[in-house]
C-alpha positions in Angstrom: -44.6 24.3 37.6 -44.4 20.5 37.1 -41.7 18.4 38.9 -40.2 17.5 35.5 -39.8 21.2 34.6 -38.3 22.0 37.9 -35.9 19.1 37.7 -34.9 20.2 34.2 -34.1 23.7 35.3 -32.0 22.3 38.1 -30.1 20.3 35.6 -29.5 23.3 33.4 -28.2 25.5 36.2 -31.0 28.0 35.4 -29.8 30.4 38.1 -26.3 30.8 36.7 -25.6 34.5 36.6 -24.6 35.9 33.2 -21.3 37.9 33.1 -19.2 39.2 30.2 -16.6 36.6 31.0 -19.2 33.8 30.9 -20.7 35.0 27.6 -17.2 35.1 26.1 -16.6 31.6 27.4 -19.8 30.4 25.6 -18.7 32.3 22.4 -15.3 30.5 22.5 -17.1 27.2 23.0 -19.2 27.8 19.8 -16.1 28.9 17.8 -14.4 25.7 18.6 -17.6 23.6 18.0 -18.0 22.7 21.6 -21.2 22.5 23.7 -21.2 22.6 27.5 -23.4 20.0 29.2 -24.8 22.4 31.8 -26.7 24.5 29.2 -28.4 21.5 27.7 -28.6 18.9 30.4 -32.4 18.6 30.1 -32.1 17.5 26.5 -29.5 14.8 27.1 -30.2 13.7 30.7 -33.9 13.1 30.7 -35.6 11.6 33.7 -37.5 9.2 31.3 -37.5 8.7 27.5 -38.9 11.8 25.7 -39.4 10.9 22.1 -39.8 13.5 19.3 -42.3 11.1 17.8 -45.9 11.6 18.9 -48.8 9.1 19.2 -50.7 9.0 16.0 -53.3 7.0 14.1 -53.5 6.4 10.4 -56.9 5.2 9.0 -57.0 2.4 6.5 -60.0 4.2 4.9 -57.7 7.1 4.2 -54.6 5.1 3.3 -56.1 2.7 0.7 -57.8 5.3 -1.5 -54.7 7.4 -1.5 -52.6 4.4 -2.5 -55.1 3.6 -5.2 -54.9 7.1 -6.6 -51.1 6.8 -6.7 -51.6 3.6 -8.6 -53.4 5.5 -11.3 -50.8 8.3 -11.5 -47.4 6.9 -10.5 -45.8 4.0 -12.4 -43.6 1.4 -10.8 -40.1 1.3 -12.1 -36.5 2.4 -11.7 -36.0 5.6 -9.7 -39.0 5.4 -7.5 -38.6 1.6 -7.3 -41.8 1.0 -5.2 -45.2 2.5 -5.0 -44.8 2.8 -1.2 -46.3 5.6 0.9 -44.5 6.1 4.2 -46.2 6.9 7.5 -44.7 10.2 8.5 -45.0 10.9 12.2 -46.1 14.5 12.8 -43.5 14.9 15.5 -40.5 14.1 13.3 -40.2 17.2 11.3 -41.4 15.8 8.0 -39.1 12.8 8.0 -40.8 9.7 6.4 -40.5 7.7 9.6 -43.2 6.3 11.9 -40.8 6.4 14.8 -37.1 7.2 15.2 -36.3 3.6 14.5 -39.1 2.3 12.3 -40.2 3.0 8.8 -43.7 1.8 7.8 -45.6 2.2 4.6 -48.5 1.1 2.6 -47.4 -0.4 -0.7 -49.7 -0.8 -3.7 -49.2 -2.9 -6.8 -51.7 -2.7 -9.6 -53.1 -5.5 -11.8 -50.4 -7.4 -13.7 -47.7 -5.1 -12.5 -44.1 -6.0 -11.6 -41.9 -4.2 -9.2 -38.3 -4.7 -10.3 -35.9 -6.4 -8.0 -33.3 -4.7 -5.9 -31.6 -5.2 -2.5 -30.6 -3.0 0.4 -28.8 -3.4 3.7 -32.0 -2.5 5.6 -34.2 -5.4 6.9 -37.8 -5.5 5.7 -41.0 -7.4 6.1 -44.6 -7.3 4.7 -47.9 -7.9 6.5 -51.1 -8.4 4.5 -54.3 -7.1 6.0 -56.4 -7.9 3.0 -56.2 -9.3 -0.5 -54.0 -11.8 -2.4 -52.5 -12.4 -5.8 -49.0 -10.9 -5.4 -45.9 -12.9 -5.1 -42.8 -11.4 -3.6 -39.7 -13.0 -5.0 -36.7 -13.2 -2.6 -33.4 -14.3 -4.1 -35.4 -16.1 -6.9 -37.9 -17.8 -4.5 -41.5 -16.8 -5.3 -43.5 -16.4 -2.1 -47.3 -16.0 -2.2 -48.8 -13.1 -0.3 -52.2 -13.6 1.3 -54.3 -12.0 4.0 -52.8 -12.6 7.5 -49.4 -13.6 6.2 -46.2 -12.2 7.6 -43.4 -12.2 5.1 -39.6 -11.5 5.5 -37.0 -9.8 3.3 -33.9 -9.7 5.4 -31.2 -7.2 4.5 -29.1 -7.6 1.3 -31.5 -10.1 -0.3 -32.7 -9.4 -3.8 -36.4 -9.0 -4.0 -39.2 -7.9 -6.3 -42.9 -8.3 -6.5 -45.4 -9.4 -9.3 -49.1 -9.3 -9.4 -50.6 -12.2 -11.3 -54.2 -11.0 -11.1 -56.5 -8.4 -12.6 -57.0 -6.7 -9.2 -54.7 -4.4 -7.3 -53.3 -5.4 -3.9 -51.9 -3.4 -1.0 -50.0 -4.4 2.1 -47.9 -2.9 4.9 -44.1 -2.7 4.7 -41.9 -2.4 7.8 -38.2 -1.6 7.7 -35.4 -0.4 10.0 -34.6 2.5 7.7 -34.4 5.3 10.4 -32.1 3.2 12.5 -29.8 2.4 9.6 -29.8 6.1 8.6 -28.8 7.1 12.2 -25.9 4.7 12.3 -24.8 5.1 8.6 -25.0 1.5 7.3 -27.2 1.9 4.2 -26.3 0.2 0.9 -28.5 -0.3 -2.1 -28.2 -2.2 -5.4 -30.4 -2.7 -8.4 -31.2 -6.2 -9.6 -32.5 -7.3 -13.0 -35.1 -5.1 -14.7 -37.8 -7.6 -13.9 -38.3 -10.1 -11.1 -35.9 -13.0 -11.5 -38.7 -15.6 -11.3 -42.3 -14.8 -12.1 -43.6 -18.2 -11.2 -46.5 -18.4 -8.8 -46.3 -21.6 -6.7 -48.6 -22.2 -3.8 -45.6 -22.8 -1.5 -42.1 -21.3 -1.6 -38.9 -23.2 -1.4 -38.0 -21.7 1.9 -41.3 -22.9 3.4 -40.8 -26.4 2.0 -37.5 -26.5 4.0 -38.3 -24.6 7.1 -42.0 -24.1 7.8 -42.7 -27.3 9.9 -43.3 -26.6 13.6 -40.5 -27.9 15.8 -38.5 -29.3 12.9 -35.5 -28.0 11.0 -33.5 -29.5 8.1 -30.1 -31.0 9.0 -28.7 -29.1 6.0 -29.3 -25.8 7.8 -27.9 -26.2 11.3 -25.9 -23.0 11.3 -27.5 -20.0 13.1 -28.7 -17.2 10.9 -29.0 -13.6 11.9 -32.5 -13.5 10.2 -35.1 -16.2 9.9 -34.8 -18.4 6.8 -38.6 -18.7 6.7 -39.9 -16.4 3.9 -43.6 -16.5 5.0 -45.4 -17.1 8.3 -48.8 -18.2 7.2 -52.0 -17.0 8.7 -53.5 -20.4 9.3 -50.7 -21.2 11.8 -50.9 -17.8 13.5 -54.7 -18.0 13.8 -54.5 -21.5 15.2 -51.8 -20.6 17.7 -53.7 -17.7 19.3 -57.0 -19.6 19.2 -55.5 -22.5 21.1 -54.1 -20.2 23.8 -57.6 -18.9 24.5 -59.0 -22.5 24.5 -56.4 -23.5 27.0 -57.4 -20.5 29.1 -61.0 -21.7 29.0 -59.8 -25.1 30.2 -58.1 -23.6 33.3 -54.5 -23.5 32.0 -52.6 -20.2 32.2 -51.7 -19.9 28.5 -52.4 -16.2 27.8 -50.3 -13.1 28.7 -53.3 -11.6 30.4 -56.8 -12.9 30.9 -58.5 -12.8 27.6 -55.4 -11.7 25.7 -53.5 -14.3 23.6 -50.3 -13.4 21.8 -47.5 -14.9 19.8 -44.1 -13.7 18.6 -42.7 -14.7 15.2 -39.3 -16.3 15.7 -36.2 -17.4 13.8 -36.1 -21.2 13.9 -32.3 -21.3 13.9 -31.9 -19.3 17.1 -35.3 -19.1 18.8 -35.0 -15.4 18.8 -36.5 -12.6 16.8 -37.0 -13.0 13.1 -34.6 -10.2 12.3 -31.9 -8.5 14.4 -33.5 -5.1 14.4 -37.3 -5.8 14.2 -39.7 -7.8 16.3 -43.1 -8.9 15.2 -46.1 -10.2 17.2 -49.7 -11.1 16.8 -52.3 -10.4 19.5 -55.9 -11.6 19.9 -58.2 -10.1 22.6 -61.6 -11.4 23.6 -64.5 -9.0 23.4 -64.5 -6.9 26.5 -60.9 -7.5 27.4 -58.9 -4.5 28.7 -55.1 -4.7 28.9 -53.0 -3.2 31.6 -51.5 0.3 31.1 -47.9 -0.1 30.1 -44.8 2.1 29.6 -42.1 0.5 27.4 -38.7 1.6 26.3 -38.7 1.4 22.5 -41.4 2.3 19.9 -44.1 0.2 18.3 -46.5 0.3 15.4 -49.8 -1.6 15.6 -52.2 -2.6 12.8 -55.7 -3.8 13.4 -56.2 -7.1 11.5 -59.8 -7.6 12.4 -62.5 -6.4 14.8 -63.0 -3.1 16.6 -61.6 -1.6 19.8 -60.0 1.4 21.4 -56.3 2.2 21.8 -55.7 4.5 24.8 -52.3 6.2 24.1 -51.0 8.8 26.5 -54.6 9.1 27.9 -56.2 9.8 24.5 -58.8 7.3 23.2 -58.6 6.2 19.6 -61.4 4.1 18.1 -59.7 1.5 15.8 -61.0 -0.9 13.1 -59.6 -3.2 10.4 -56.4 -1.8 8.7 -56.0 1.2 11.0 -52.4 1.8 12.3 -51.3 3.3 15.6 -47.8 4.4 16.7 -46.7 4.3 20.3 -43.5 6.2 21.0 -41.0 5.1 23.6 -42.3 5.2 27.2 -45.7 6.7 26.3 -48.4 4.8 28.2 -50.8 2.6 26.2 -53.5 0.1 26.7 -56.1 -1.6 24.5 -59.9 -2.2 25.0 -61.6 -4.8 22.8 -65.1 -3.9 21.8 -65.4 -7.1 19.7 -62.9 -10.0 19.2 -59.9 -7.9 18.3 -56.9 -9.1 16.2 -53.8 -7.0 16.1 -50.4 -7.2 14.4 -47.5 -5.4 16.2 -43.9 -4.6 15.2 -41.2 -2.8 17.2 -37.5 -2.2 17.8 -37.4 -4.7 20.7 -34.4 -6.7 19.5 -32.2 -3.6 19.4 -33.4 -2.2 22.7 -32.9 -5.6 24.5 -29.5 -6.3 22.9 -28.2 -2.9 24.1 -29.5 -3.5 27.6 -32.0 -0.6 27.6 -35.2 -2.6 27.9 -37.6 -1.5 30.6 -41.3 -1.9 31.2 -43.5 -0.3 33.8 -47.1 -1.6 34.3 -49.3 1.0 35.9 -51.0 -0.1 39.2 -54.6 1.0 38.8 -54.9 1.3 42.6 -52.3 4.1 42.6 
């Protein structure tokens, strides 16, 4: 018997002798919609986080063809709203959630298609692993989507998408839908039948105001709960992680681990996370780099942007390549091994975990 099992049985008073009086007590509890702690302590007083979600990997080579088939068969329009296919974690009983707090999906827009605008209370973002030609229009501001870009649609902002090309495009959506479902804050509203502005400028209005490193307009000095930057462009992300590795080569301690550069996308009005419920990061590992084994409170989804490597999640090795997605549930140990230069996008529920005071990380000592 494992120590965890023994501890759980201790919590549940496993040796409590059954008597007619005790059974009647339990029946009376049930009749009055009551539940005694001592019969279920192992479910509510766990010695470490035990997520119902399980580690899982979705392959881009499976996801994209399925999304393309849906593009042939399922129109975009009112009712379904988006041709988005959610990652359904096998441990969550069929719910369309990647983790108990994160919704993730591949969204597919066909040639010359328009996804009508709507808005919802949930916060959302998009990350583009390949392709271009779609503009997402947020409150009337058209924002170009290109490979490597990270794009925001904070809660209760009208948004739609239009494809200006003769080729389809797919990307990854991330939302806090499961969290909003658990705490009952969801609102939804239709917008116009078509995207408000189907222009396709090279640069959005929000970027013209906000996307200058270290600078912010004096017209926007108030703090905003979500970042006002609609798109974090790949050229800046690429340069930021490349310079960290160059500084490491020059003898300056610029990386989080040797050979491992990483950045966090931030809200320029607060210096904090881009949205109150979702955190986003980008990681670059040199070929041959192996990260430390970590346990973290809170769940994460990773997508490979480029290169090949191995995710070791709860002791199981998963070979990963461009577009593949992996989910790491709360407190499940994980590490990464880069077989080539390895670029990774990560998003998680870190802002919620930290704000509530539940954040905890344990790095495994390889000598123990």
